[in-house]
N, C-alpha and C positions, 0 to 999 in steps of 0.2 A: 737281850739274854743268849742270843747265838753266839756274839762275840764272847761273851764270860765263859760259855760252854766250851767254846773252841780253845780258850786258854787253859782252862782246867783238865779238859779230857785229853789233852794233846799227849800227855806223859804216857798214856796207855797205848799208843801205837808205835812207841820206841822198842828196839830189840831187847835192850837190857832189862827192860819191864816185862816182856815174855818170858826172858831165861829166869828172871827172879821169882815169877810166879810158878814156873815148872819146878824150880828147886824147892820152893816152899811146899809144893803140892807132895814132892817125892819125900820130903822130910816128915810129912804129917799123915800120908796115906797109909791105911792098913791093907791095901791090897799090894802085896810084896811081888807078885809076879809081874806089877805094871812099873815097879819103882825103877829098876833098870833101864827099862825103855825110856822112861821119862828122863832120867839122868843123861843117857845118850842123846836125847833129842836136844835137851838143855845145852850139852857140850857142843853139838853139831851147829845149833843156831848161834852160840857165842863165837865159835871160830868162823862161820860164814860172815858175821857181820863185823869181824874184828880183823879181817886182812885186807890189805891196800889192793890186792888183784879185784876182788868182788866191788869194792867201792869205786874204783877207778872205771871198772867195766860199767857200772851203773852210769856213771858221769859221761861216758862215752856215749852211751845209748839215751840219755835224758838231756843232756846239755843242748841249749840252741847254738849251732855254729856261730862263729864270730861274724861279725857284720862285714860285707865286701864292700869297700869303698867305691864310690860314683862320684860323678860331677854335680850331681843334684844337691840344690840347696833347699833346706826345710824350713818351714815357719817358726817350727817349735821342737826343742827336745823335751821330752817328758821324762823327768828324773823320778824314780821311785824311791821313798825313804827307807831306813833299815840300816843305815850306815854310821847313824849317830847313836851313841848311848849316853846314859846319864850317871855320873859318879855319885858318891855317897854325899857330896856337899851340894849337888844339884846342878853341876856344872856339865855341859856336853863335850864329847870328845869322840873324832873319829875311831870306829872300830875296824875290824877285819874285813869288812866288805867295802872300805872306803875307794875302792877302785871306780864304784858306781860315780861317785862324785868326781873324780879324777876325769874319767872318761867324759861325763857331760860337760864340764866346763871346758875341756878342750874342743868340743864340737861347737860351743858358743864363740870361745875364743878364734877358731879358724873360721868362722862365719858359715859352717857348714849348716848350723841352725840360726836363725836371727833372734829367736828368743829361747828361754829356758824356764820350764814349768817343774818346780818341785812340790810333789806332795807327800806330806808326812807330819802327824802330829804327835801324839803320846799313846803308844799301845798298851801301856800298863792296864791292868784290871781296875786300879785305883790310882788314877793319874793325879800329878801334882801339877804345879804351874809350867813345869817344863815341856817345850815343845821343838821337835826337830827343826821345823819351819823357821823358829826364831835364831836357832843356831846356824843354820844354813844362810839365813839371810845376812848375818854378820859375817861369815866367810865370804860370801859372794861381793860385799862391800870391801873387804880387805883386798880382793882381786881386782878392784876397780871396774867391776861390771856395773853399767847404769842401771838404775832402778826401773827405767822404762823397759827393760829388756826381761826383767824378771816377773814371773808369776808366781804366788806362793798360796798353798793350801797347808793350813794348820790344823785340819780337823780329821783328816783320815787316820784310822787306827788299823787298816789292812788293807789288802789289794784291792778289795771289791769297793771300799770307799774310796781309794785312790782313783779308781775309773769314774765313779759319780762325781767326785767334786773337781776332778781335772776336766771333765766334759764341760762343766758349768764355767770353768774359767776360760778355756780355750774359746767356748762360745761367745762369752762376754768381750774376749779381746779380738773377736773376728778373725782368728788365725785359722787358715785353711789346711786341711789335711792333705797329704798323709803326714804324720808326725814320726819323728824317731823317738824311740823308747828305751831309756837305759835302766837296766838292772843286771843282777847278776845271771850267769847262764844257767844256773840251776832253778831259778826262779821265774825265768823268762817265759818258759812253756805255759805255766799256769797264769802268768800277767797276760800274755797275749789272748790266752782264751778269754779271760774275764773283760779285758778292753773290747775284744771282738763283740762279746755280748751286748755290751754298753753302747755300741755303736761307733767305736772310736777306731779309725783307720792309722794303725802304727806299724812301723818298721822296725824290727829288732835290732838293737845294737847292745850287744852283750858285754858285760864285765866279769871279773873273778872268774874266768874260764879255768875249771878244775880238770877237765878231761885231758890226762897226759899225752905227750905226744911221743915220750921216750919208749926204749925198748922195756920189756918186762924182765923183772930180775927174782931171783929166789927170795930177797928179803920182801917182794911183796906178797909173799904166803904166809909170813909170819905175824903173830898176833900184834896189832897196832891201834892204841886207843884213838888215835885221830881217825881212824876208819870208821870206827863207831859213831864218832860225832859227824862223821860225813854221811853215813847212812841216816841217821836222825833227820839231817836236812832234806835228803830225797824221799825218804818216806813221807814226812810232812807235806812234801810237794805234791806226790803222787796222790795222797789221800785228797789234798786240797784241790787238786785238779779234777778227779772224779766228783767231787762234791760241787765243783763250779760247773761242771758239765751237765749234772742233773738238775741244776736250777733254773 
């Protein structure tokens, strides 16, 4: 039930939902003296969440810093799902966070980690037969990674379940901590908290780092639809982090 509610209610935490709600209220309210203030608030919120400067500032604050290389070899790299999507014909394809997969397979190929554990099933409310794990298994085979080096979890639907099922597989394989964990930089902070609470000792290895290192330009203060999408990611992560910390 919690899983379904989290999927259904997530839309209410996004900025455009807040702006739309304020505009609807302003359109129908009979309290004229508040109408102007509500409209100004809606415009201010829309501008704040639609410019590159605020979105990039959030990325700089929230993203976990990239991994600092060392000579240490890890028993396993834990790769979290989310980088595979399903098309209308039921076929999987790599989406915009494919860097998770790229970084994890590099760690396995370079022997920085001796095994790779992938955790990811189907996060749809009404799942069909598709699973990320099946797609990833096929891709790993294409790269000629031995089956003996791969651990697959096809049941996890979210990060909390990633931790539960990954812990079981790591214990069954008798792989000793600490483990490298690969996920996107914006997701790493919440994932680390959840895995720590599950008693899994992981070292963060980030991918899809969105925090810019370039200079700030005037165009960063202009409306940008991508900035809204980026804010949606971070707001979801912050809310998820708070919920995870309270559990």
